[in-house]
C-alpha positions as CSV (number, residue, x, y, z in Angstrom):
1,M,-20.8,4.8,2.0
2,N,-23.8,4.5,4.8
3,K,-22.3,4.1,8.1
4,S,-21.7,0.5,9.8
5,T,-25.0,-0.7,11.7
6,M,-23.4,-4.1,12.4
7,T,-23.3,-5.3,15.9
8,V,-19.4,-5.2,16.8
9,W,-17.8,-6.8,20.1
10,P,-14.1,-6.4,21.0
11,G,-13.1,-9.9,20.1
12,R,-9.5,-11.6,20.8
13,P,-6.1,-10.6,19.3
14,H,-5.8,-14.6,18.7
15,P,-5.9,-16.7,16.7
16,L,-4.8,-14.4,13.9
17,G,-7.4,-14.1,10.4
18,A,-10.9,-14.8,10.6
19,T,-12.0,-17.5,12.7
20,W,-15.8,-18.7,12.6
21,D,-16.5,-20.1,16.7
22,G,-19.8,-21.9,15.7
23,E,-21.7,-18.2,16.8
24,G,-20.2,-15.6,15.5
25,V,-16.5,-14.5,13.2
26,N,-13.3,-13.2,15.5
27,F,-11.2,-11.1,13.2
28,A,-7.7,-10.0,13.8
29,L,-5.1,-8.8,12.1
30,F,-1.3,-7.6,13.2
31,S,0.0,-4.1,12.6
32,Q,2.5,-2.8,14.1
33,H,2.8,0.6,12.7
34,A,-0.3,1.0,11.3
35,E,-2.6,3.8,13.1
36,Q,-6.0,2.5,11.9
37,V,-7.2,-0.8,10.5
38,V,-10.8,-1.0,8.9
39,L,-12.3,-4.4,8.0
40,C,-14.2,-4.3,4.9
41,L,-17.3,-6.4,3.8
42,F,-18.6,-7.5,0.5
43,D,-21.7,-8.3,-1.0
44,A,-22.3,-11.8,-2.0
45,K,-20.3,-12.1,-5.4
46,G,-17.8,-9.7,-4.0
47,K,-18.2,-6.9,-6.1
48,H,-20.0,-4.3,-3.9
49,E,-18.6,-2.9,-0.6
50,V,-21.4,-3.0,2.2
51,E,-19.9,-2.6,5.3
52,Q,-16.6,-0.4,6.9
53,I,-15.9,-1.4,10.1
54,P,-13.4,-0.1,12.0
55,L,-11.5,-2.2,14.3
56,R,-11.1,-0.5,17.4
57,E,-9.7,-2.7,19.7
58,R,-5.7,-2.7,19.9
59,T,-3.8,-5.6,21.7
60,G,0.3,-5.8,21.3
61,Q,-0.1,-4.5,17.8
62,V,-3.2,-6.9,16.4
63,W,-6.2,-5.5,15.4
64,H,-9.2,-7.5,15.9
65,G,-12.9,-7.6,16.7
66,Y,-16.0,-9.6,16.6
67,L,-18.8,-9.6,14.6
68,P,-21.5,-11.8,16.6
69,D,-24.0,-11.8,13.2
70,A,-21.3,-12.9,10.6
71,R,-21.3,-16.5,9.6
72,P,-19.2,-19.1,7.0
73,G,-19.1,-17.4,3.5
74,L,-19.0,-13.8,4.4
75,L,-16.7,-12.1,1.7
76,Y,-14.2,-9.8,3.4
77,G,-11.0,-7.5,3.0
78,Y,-8.9,-4.8,5.0
79,R,-8.0,-0.9,4.5
80,V,-4.7,-0.2,6.7
81,H,-4.3,3.6,7.6
82,G,-0.8,4.7,8.1
83,L,2.1,6.4,6.8
84,Y,2.7,7.0,3.2
85,A,6.9,7.1,3.2
86,P,8.5,4.7,1.3
87,E,12.0,6.3,1.8
88,E,11.4,5.3,5.9
89,G,10.1,1.7,4.8
90,H,6.1,2.5,4.6
91,R,3.5,1.7,2.2
92,F,0.2,2.5,3.8
93,N,-2.7,3.4,1.5
94,A,-6.5,2.8,2.9
95,H,-7.4,3.3,-1.4
96,K,-6.1,-0.2,-1.7
97,L,-8.1,-3.4,-0.2
98,L,-5.7,-5.9,1.2
99,L,-6.2,-9.2,1.5
100,D,-6.0,-11.3,5.3
101,P,-2.6,-13.1,5.4
102,Y,-4.3,-15.4,7.3
103,A,-7.4,-15.8,5.0
104,K,-8.7,-19.5,5.0
105,A,-10.3,-19.0,1.5
106,M,-9.3,-16.5,-1.2
107,I,-12.3,-16.0,-3.9
108,G,-11.8,-14.4,-7.6
109,P,-8.4,-13.7,-9.5
110,I,-7.2,-10.0,-9.6
111,H,-8.3,-8.3,-12.6
112,W,-5.3,-6.0,-13.2
113,S,-5.3,-2.7,-13.5
114,D,-3.1,0.5,-12.0
115,A,-5.2,1.0,-9.0
116,Q,-3.5,-1.9,-7.7
117,F,-0.6,0.2,-7.4
118,G,-0.4,2.0,-4.4
119,Y,1.7,4.9,-6.4
120,R,0.6,6.5,-9.7
121,I,2.7,4.6,-12.3
122,G,4.2,6.8,-14.9
123,G,3.7,9.5,-12.0
124,R,6.8,11.6,-11.0
125,G,9.1,10.3,-8.6
126,E,7.9,6.8,-9.3
127,D,6.8,4.9,-6.2
128,L,7.0,8.1,-4.5
129,S,3.7,9.4,-5.9
130,F,0.5,8.3,-3.9
131,N,-2.2,6.6,-6.0
132,T,-5.9,7.2,-4.7
133,R,-7.8,4.8,-7.2
134,N,-9.5,2.2,-5.1
135,S,-8.8,-1.0,-5.9
136,A,-11.6,-3.3,-4.4
137,Q,-13.5,-4.1,-7.8
138,G,-9.9,-5.6,-8.9
139,M,-9.5,-7.5,-6.3
140,P,-9.7,-11.1,-5.0
141,K,-11.9,-11.3,-1.0
142,C,-11.0,-13.4,1.6
143,Q,-13.8,-15.5,2.9
144,V,-15.0,-17.0,6.1
145,V,-15.3,-20.8,6.2
146,D,-16.1,-23.4,8.6
147,T,-13.0,-25.8,8.8
148,A,-15.2,-28.8,10.1
149,F,-14.9,-31.7,8.2
150,V,-15.2,-35.3,8.8
151,W,-11.8,-37.4,8.7
152,G,-13.3,-40.6,9.8
153,D,-10.5,-43.0,10.7
154,D,-7.8,-40.9,8.2
155,R,-3.9,-41.6,9.3
156,P,-0.6,-40.2,8.4
157,P,0.8,-42.9,6.3
158,R,4.0,-42.1,8.0
159,V,6.1,-44.3,5.2
160,P,9.4,-44.8,6.6
161,W,12.7,-42.5,4.3
162,H,14.4,-45.6,3.1
163,D,11.1,-46.8,1.5
164,T,10.0,-43.3,0.5
165,L,9.3,-42.5,-3.4
166,I,8.3,-39.1,-4.2
167,Y,6.8,-38.3,-7.4
168,E,6.5,-34.1,-8.1
169,L,3.8,-33.4,-9.8
170,H,1.5,-30.2,-10.7
171,V,-2.2,-30.5,-9.6
172,R,-3.7,-29.1,-12.9
173,G,-1.1,-30.2,-15.1
174,F,-1.3,-33.9,-13.8
175,T,-4.9,-34.8,-15.3
176,M,-6.0,-32.5,-17.3
177,R,-6.0,-34.3,-20.5
178,H,-6.9,-37.9,-18.6
179,S,-9.4,-39.6,-20.8
180,Q,-11.1,-41.3,-18.1
181,L,-11.7,-38.4,-16.0
182,P,-14.8,-36.4,-16.0
183,P,-13.8,-33.2,-18.2
184,E,-15.2,-31.2,-14.8
185,L,-13.0,-33.5,-12.5
186,R,-9.4,-32.6,-14.8
187,G,-7.0,-30.4,-13.3
188,T,-8.5,-30.4,-10.3
189,Y,-7.7,-31.6,-6.3
190,A,-11.1,-34.0,-6.6
191,G,-9.5,-35.3,-10.3
192,L,-6.2,-36.0,-8.4
193,G,-8.3,-37.8,-5.9
194,C,-10.4,-39.9,-8.6
195,G,-10.2,-44.2,-8.3
196,V,-8.3,-44.1,-11.9
197,I,-5.5,-41.7,-10.6
198,V,-4.9,-43.2,-7.4
199,D,-4.5,-46.6,-9.0
200,Y,-1.8,-45.1,-11.4
201,L,0.1,-43.7,-8.5
202,K,0.2,-47.3,-6.3
203,A,1.1,-49.4,-9.8
204,L,3.8,-47.2,-10.4
205,G,5.3,-47.5,-6.4
206,V,4.8,-44.0,-5.4
207,T,4.7,-43.3,-1.8
208,A,4.5,-39.6,-1.7
209,V,2.9,-36.8,-3.9
210,E,5.1,-33.6,-3.9
211,L,2.6,-31.1,-5.5
212,L,3.7,-27.6,-7.0
213,P,2.4,-24.4,-5.3
214,I,-1.2,-24.5,-4.3
215,H,-1.5,-21.8,-1.9
216,Y,-3.0,-18.9,-3.5
217,F,-1.1,-17.2,-5.9
218,T,-1.4,-15.0,-8.7
219,D,-1.0,-14.1,-12.6
220,E,1.4,-11.6,-12.9
221,R,0.1,-8.8,-15.0
222,L,2.7,-8.9,-17.1
223,L,2.2,-12.5,-18.2
224,L,-1.6,-11.8,-18.7
225,D,-0.8,-9.2,-21.1
226,Q,1.5,-11.5,-23.1
227,G,-1.3,-14.2,-23.1
228,L,0.5,-16.7,-20.5
229,R,-0.3,-17.6,-17.1
230,N,1.8,-18.5,-14.0
231,Y,1.6,-22.0,-13.9
232,W,4.1,-23.1,-11.4
233,G,2.7,-20.8,-8.7
234,Y,5.7,-19.6,-7.0
235,S,4.1,-16.2,-6.6
236,T,2.2,-16.5,-3.0
237,L,-0.2,-14.4,-1.9
238,G,-2.1,-16.7,0.8
239,Y,-0.2,-19.3,2.7
240,F,-3.7,-20.6,4.1
241,A,-5.7,-20.4,1.5
242,P,-5.9,-23.8,-1.0
243,N,-6.2,-22.2,-4.8
244,P,-9.3,-22.0,-6.1
245,R,-8.2,-22.3,-9.8
246,Y,-7.5,-26.0,-9.1
247,A,-11.2,-26.7,-7.4
248,A,-14.2,-28.7,-9.0
249,S,-16.3,-27.2,-6.5
250,D,-17.2,-24.1,-4.9
251,N,-15.0,-25.1,-1.5
252,P,-11.6,-25.8,-2.3
253,V,-10.7,-26.0,1.4
254,A,-13.0,-29.5,2.0
255,E,-11.8,-30.6,-1.6
256,F,-8.6,-30.3,-0.9
257,K,-8.9,-32.7,2.3
258,S,-11.0,-35.5,0.6
259,M,-7.9,-35.6,-2.0
260,V,-5.6,-36.3,0.7
261,K,-8.2,-38.5,3.0
262,T,-8.6,-40.5,-0.4
263,L,-4.5,-41.0,-0.9
264,H,-3.6,-41.7,2.5
265,S,-6.6,-44.5,2.3
266,A,-4.2,-45.6,-0.7
267,G,-1.1,-45.5,1.7
268,I,0.6,-42.1,-0.6
269,E,1.7,-39.1,1.4
270,V,1.2,-35.8,0.6
271,I,3.9,-32.7,0.6
272,L,3.5,-29.5,-0.5
273,D,5.9,-26.9,-2.4
274,V,6.0,-24.2,0.1
275,V,7.2,-20.6,-0.8
276,Y,7.9,-18.6,2.2
277,N,10.9,-16.8,0.7
278,H,9.3,-14.5,-1.1
279,T,5.7,-13.1,-2.1
280,A,3.9,-11.6,-5.5
281,E,3.8,-7.8,-4.3
282,G,7.5,-7.8,-5.9
283,N,10.1,-5.0,-5.5
284,Q,9.1,-0.9,-5.1
285,L,7.3,-0.7,-8.4
286,G,5.3,-3.6,-7.7
287,P,1.6,-3.8,-6.3
288,T,-0.1,-3.5,-2.8
289,L,-1.8,-6.7,-2.3
290,N,-1.4,-7.8,1.2
291,F,1.8,-7.3,3.0
292,K,3.4,-4.6,1.2
293,G,0.2,-2.2,2.7
294,I,-0.6,-4.0,5.8
295,D,3.2,-3.2,7.1
296,N,5.6,-3.1,4.5
297,A,8.7,-2.1,7.3
298,V,7.7,-5.6,9.2
299,Y,6.7,-8.1,6.3
300,Y,9.8,-7.3,4.2
301,R,14.0,-7.2,3.9
302,L,14.5,-3.9,3.3
303,S,18.1,-1.9,2.9
304,P,19.2,-0.6,5.9
305,E,21.2,2.4,3.9
306,H,17.5,2.7,1.8
307,P,14.4,1.4,3.3
308,R,12.6,2.7,0.0
309,Y,14.2,-0.8,-1.8
310,Y,14.0,-4.4,-1.0
311,M,16.7,-7.0,-0.2
312,D,16.3,-9.5,-2.8
313,Y,18.3,-13.0,-2.2
314,T,15.2,-14.5,-4.4
315,G,15.7,-13.1,-7.5
316,C,11.5,-12.2,-7.4
317,G,11.8,-8.8,-6.4
318,N,11.5,-8.6,-2.3
319,T,12.3,-11.3,0.9
320,L,9.7,-11.9,3.3
321,N,11.6,-11.3,6.5
322,T,11.3,-14.4,8.5
323,A,14.1,-12.7,11.1
324,H,10.8,-11.1,12.5
325,P,9.1,-12.2,15.1
326,R,5.5,-12.0,13.8
327,V,6.6,-12.9,10.5
328,L,8.3,-16.1,11.2
329,Q,4.7,-16.9,13.7
330,L,3.0,-16.1,10.3
331,V,5.5,-19.0,8.7
332,M,4.8,-21.5,11.6
333,D,1.2,-21.1,11.9
334,S,0.5,-21.5,8.6
335,L,2.7,-24.9,8.4
336,R,0.6,-26.2,11.4
337,Y,-2.5,-25.3,9.8
338,W,-1.6,-27.4,6.7
339,A,-0.1,-30.0,8.7
340,Q,-3.1,-30.4,11.5
341,E,-5.9,-29.0,9.8
342,M,-5.2,-30.2,6.3
343,H,-3.4,-33.6,7.4
344,V,-0.6,-32.8,4.8
345,D,2.9,-35.3,5.3
346,G,5.3,-32.9,4.6
347,F,6.7,-29.6,3.4
348,R,9.5,-28.5,0.7
349,F,11.0,-25.5,0.9
350,D,11.7,-23.4,-2.2
351,L,14.8,-21.7,-2.1
352,A,15.2,-22.6,1.9
353,A,18.5,-21.0,1.8
354,T,16.8,-17.6,2.4
355,L,14.6,-18.7,5.8
356,A,18.0,-19.7,7.4
357,R,19.2,-15.5,6.3
358,E,19.1,-14.0,10.0
359,T,18.7,-9.8,10.3
360,S,22.0,-9.4,9.2
361,G,21.4,-11.5,6.0
362,E,24.2,-14.2,6.7
363,I,22.7,-17.7,6.8
364,D,22.5,-19.6,10.1
365,Q,21.8,-22.7,9.8
366,G,21.1,-22.8,13.6
367,G,19.3,-19.4,13.8
368,A,15.8,-18.7,14.7
369,F,13.7,-20.3,11.5
370,M,15.4,-24.1,12.2
371,D,15.7,-23.7,16.2
372,V,11.6,-22.9,16.0
373,I,11.2,-26.1,13.5
374,Q,13.4,-28.4,15.0
375,Q,11.5,-27.6,18.4
376,D,8.0,-27.8,17.6
377,P,6.0,-30.7,18.3
378,V,4.0,-30.8,15.4
379,L,6.1,-30.2,12.6
380,S,9.2,-31.8,13.8
381,Q,7.4,-35.1,13.0
382,V,6.7,-34.6,9.3
383,K,9.1,-34.5,6.5
384,L,10.9,-31.5,6.0
385,I,12.8,-30.9,2.8
386,A,15.0,-28.5,1.5
387,E,15.5,-26.5,-1.9
388,P,19.2,-26.0,-0.3
389,W,19.8,-22.4,-2.1
390,D,19.1,-19.1,-3.3
391,V,20.6,-16.1,-5.2
392,G,21.9,-14.2,-2.2
393,E,25.8,-14.4,-1.4
394,N,26.9,-18.1,0.1
395,G,23.8,-19.2,-0.8
396,Y,24.4,-22.3,-2.1
397,Q,23.7,-24.7,1.1
398,V,23.8,-27.9,-0.1
399,G,24.6,-30.2,2.7
400,Q,24.8,-27.7,5.3
401,F,21.0,-27.9,6.4
402,P,20.4,-29.5,10.0
403,V,19.5,-32.7,11.3
404,G,16.3,-33.2,10.6
405,W,15.7,-32.0,7.5
406,S,16.8,-33.3,3.9
407,E,17.6,-31.9,1.0
408,W,17.3,-31.6,-3.1
409,N,20.7,-33.3,-4.0
410,G,21.5,-30.8,-6.7
411,K,25.3,-32.3,-7.0
412,Y,23.4,-35.8,-7.4
413,R,21.6,-34.6,-10.5
414,D,24.6,-32.3,-12.2
415,V,27.2,-35.8,-11.1
416,V,24.4,-38.2,-12.6
417,R,23.7,-36.3,-15.6
418,D,27.8,-35.6,-16.4
419,Y,28.6,-39.5,-16.2
420,W,25.9,-40.5,-18.3
421,R,26.2,-38.0,-21.1
422,G,30.4,-39.0,-21.1
423,E,31.9,-36.3,-19.3
424,S,35.4,-38.0,-17.7
425,G,36.9,-38.1,-14.6
426,L,33.7,-38.5,-12.6
427,I,33.9,-42.3,-11.2
428,G,35.2,-41.3,-7.4
429,D,32.1,-38.5,-7.7
430,L,29.6,-40.8,-8.8
431,A,30.6,-43.4,-6.4
432,Y,29.7,-40.9,-3.5
433,R,26.0,-39.7,-5.3
434,L,25.2,-43.7,-5.8
435,T,25.8,-44.3,-1.9
436,G,24.2,-42.2,-0.7
437,S,26.7,-38.8,-0.8
438,A,28.4,-39.6,2.8
439,D,30.6,-36.2,1.8
440,L,27.7,-34.3,2.2
441,Y,25.6,-35.5,5.1
442,Q,27.8,-37.3,7.4
443,H,29.5,-34.7,9.0
444,N,26.3,-33.9,11.4
445,D,25.5,-37.6,11.6
446,R,22.4,-37.7,8.8
447,R,21.7,-40.8,7.0
448,P,21.2,-41.4,3.5
449,P,17.9,-40.1,3.7
450,A,19.0,-36.8,3.7
451,S,19.8,-36.8,0.1
452,I,16.4,-36.2,-2.3
453,N,18.3,-37.7,-5.5
454,F,16.5,-36.8,-8.8
455,I,18.0,-36.1,-12.1
456,T,14.9,-34.0,-13.5
457,A,12.4,-31.6,-11.8
458,H,9.7,-29.0,-12.7
459,D,12.5,-26.7,-13.4
460,G,14.2,-27.4,-16.3
461,F,14.4,-30.1,-19.0
462,T,12.1,-33.6,-18.6
463,L,14.2,-36.5,-18.6
464,Y,12.7,-37.1,-22.4
465,D,13.7,-33.7,-23.4
466,L,17.4,-34.3,-21.4
467,V,18.1,-36.9,-24.3
468,S,16.5,-35.1,-27.0
469,Y,18.0,-31.3,-26.7
470,N,21.8,-29.2,-26.4
471,E,20.1,-26.7,-26.1
472,R,17.2,-24.3,-24.6
473,H,13.6,-24.0,-26.7
474,N,11.7,-21.5,-24.9
475,E,10.8,-19.0,-27.1
476,A,7.1,-19.8,-26.0
477,N,7.9,-17.7,-22.8
478,G,8.1,-14.6,-24.6
479,E,11.7,-14.0,-23.6
480,N,13.6,-14.2,-26.9
481,N,15.1,-17.8,-25.7
482,Q,17.0,-15.6,-23.1
483,D,14.8,-17.2,-19.6
484,G,15.7,-20.8,-18.1
485,E,19.2,-22.6,-17.5
486,S,21.7,-22.1,-20.0
487,H,24.0,-25.4,-18.8
488,N,21.8,-28.2,-18.7
489,R,24.4,-31.0,-19.0
490,S,22.2,-32.3,-21.2
491,W,23.0,-34.5,-24.5
492,N,20.5,-35.1,-27.6
493,C,22.2,-38.2,-28.9
494,G,23.0,-36.9,-32.2
495,A,20.3,-34.7,-33.5
496,E,18.2,-31.8,-32.0
497,G,15.0,-32.6,-31.0
498,D,12.4,-34.6,-33.3
499,T,14.0,-37.2,-35.5
500,T,13.0,-40.0,-37.6
501,D,16.5,-41.5,-37.3
502,P,15.8,-45.2,-35.6
503,A,19.2,-45.5,-34.3
504,I,19.3,-42.0,-32.3
505,L,15.4,-42.9,-31.2
506,E,17.0,-46.0,-29.4
507,L,20.0,-44.5,-27.9
508,R,17.2,-42.4,-26.1
509,L,15.3,-44.7,-24.9
510,H,18.4,-46.3,-23.5
511,Q,19.8,-43.3,-21.7
512,R,16.5,-42.8,-20.3
513,R,17.0,-46.3,-19.0
514,N,20.2,-45.4,-17.9
515,L,19.2,-42.4,-16.1
516,L,15.9,-44.1,-14.2
517,A,17.9,-47.1,-13.2
518,T,20.6,-44.8,-11.7
519,L,18.1,-43.0,-9.8
520,L,16.0,-46.1,-8.2
521,L,18.8,-47.7,-7.4
522,S,21.0,-45.0,-5.5
523,Q,21.3,-44.8,-2.0
524,G,19.0,-42.0,-0.5
525,V,15.4,-40.8,-1.7
526,P,14.5,-41.1,-5.1
527,M,12.5,-38.1,-6.3
528,L,10.6,-38.6,-9.9
529,L,9.1,-35.7,-11.9
530,A,5.3,-36.7,-13.0
531,G,5.6,-37.8,-16.8
532,D,9.2,-38.8,-16.8
533,E,8.1,-42.6,-16.8
534,V,6.1,-42.0,-19.7
535,G,8.7,-39.6,-21.8
536,R,6.5,-36.7,-21.2
537,T,8.3,-33.8,-23.7
538,Q,8.1,-29.9,-23.1
539,R,9.4,-29.6,-26.9
540,G,13.0,-28.2,-25.2
541,N,11.5,-25.6,-23.0
542,N,13.2,-25.8,-19.8
543,N,11.4,-23.0,-18.2
544,A,7.7,-23.8,-18.8
545,Y,6.3,-21.5,-15.4
546,C,4.2,-19.4,-17.8
547,Q,2.9,-22.4,-20.2
548,D,-0.7,-23.7,-18.8
549,N,-1.3,-25.6,-21.8
550,E,0.1,-28.9,-23.2
551,I,3.3,-27.9,-23.3
552,S,3.4,-28.7,-20.0
553,W,0.2,-31.0,-19.2
554,L,0.7,-34.5,-19.0
């Protein structure tokens, strides 16, 4: 590659990411342990690396530079030089193109090959080996964006918690089969903002849509090899970029904003399901895509005794190290970006117990993450919802989150399911669940809106399947029906799955009405799974995370 001739000025260490200021673009990347950071520029199609620009300025562990000739639309990535010593927690490999953690847009999917891995697959010592293959050809590219948008008189609806009805939906699956939408808008942000969809939500009484993850995520290599995809999206790579797979246009940022503006005009809030507990890079045998190659020892929680390995409180191979100030800053900057720039009204935090874990690994509900959220003038004013558990020690934290937070009430789900399938001895517990679960939330002066009441969610049976199946039927997932929850607290009403028996069908319909009536009449905040109101089925699949098809679509 020829030596770069592009003009480079020192630039600024903040804000992090690529920032267009109307004249040029400032680039800033944090890495505490890097020895050199190189900005890589690509042609308009992202196929050819046309410039490599060392960022020579370093301020407070932030590497930065300013390109006065750069413009929005520019595609870029990074190569970060440093020590490759997995036994010491360092996995720098400049042969790997890395995605900017602060990129506002990312273009294209990952085209998987062995090049995306920092070590030689099949080599001696596994991840202790070193892979010199260039990964750029198969990597997505970051894109500089102009975030300007005419919001007009857009205002957050600010629906009071006691008037809120949450509708959990998947951007793609919700409209993929909608006959009244043009085919090119189905499964997109633009489709969700169409009048016929908004009218349906209004007629249903929905006050907030809770979107399954729309941050940029990837399809795991193993899934693609099986002809499957990551449908749910709990495998984040970019915490600032809306996923382009849900965009009908080539400008996902503007399209997402238009969707939010339209929903706001109808009085409907937008809540994002966010995954700050782990990333798509997996454990020591996972790929090197961004954080692992930028500063593995900072971004991830590593085993204190053996830093080659990752602490896994999430069941996904790694845990983001929010106990580190710079990683906590990343999360906070991302949340504020979505609240202020994208006008999002709230967040549901996946495996939120992980975020409350301090350096020791112990959960501290008064720790750094919770404190920073509570004092933030922006984020303390939006809706904050915790999935109050993870898979680590003492990970079940239902009822333990601080004032200002609401929680998915897993005990509500379990008790209501058990009651309506005929379990005995539940009257006292059911009374608590119907009246706001004071036994869980009153101890720190939280009121019924702290309880997000739900019977079904994306993870598990749909309402129709809850009254139609005793057992999971996940064969389509390719894991020999071993994945997914085995204790569903479900009852098939007398036959497993499809039946023509009129008595069983009538009983199932009656049970669905019982469950929905209980949900809507309980104190607390009801959350309805999209499609439950019309009897959507996943044919007994209670873990359809990889089913981007009619199993999952409405």
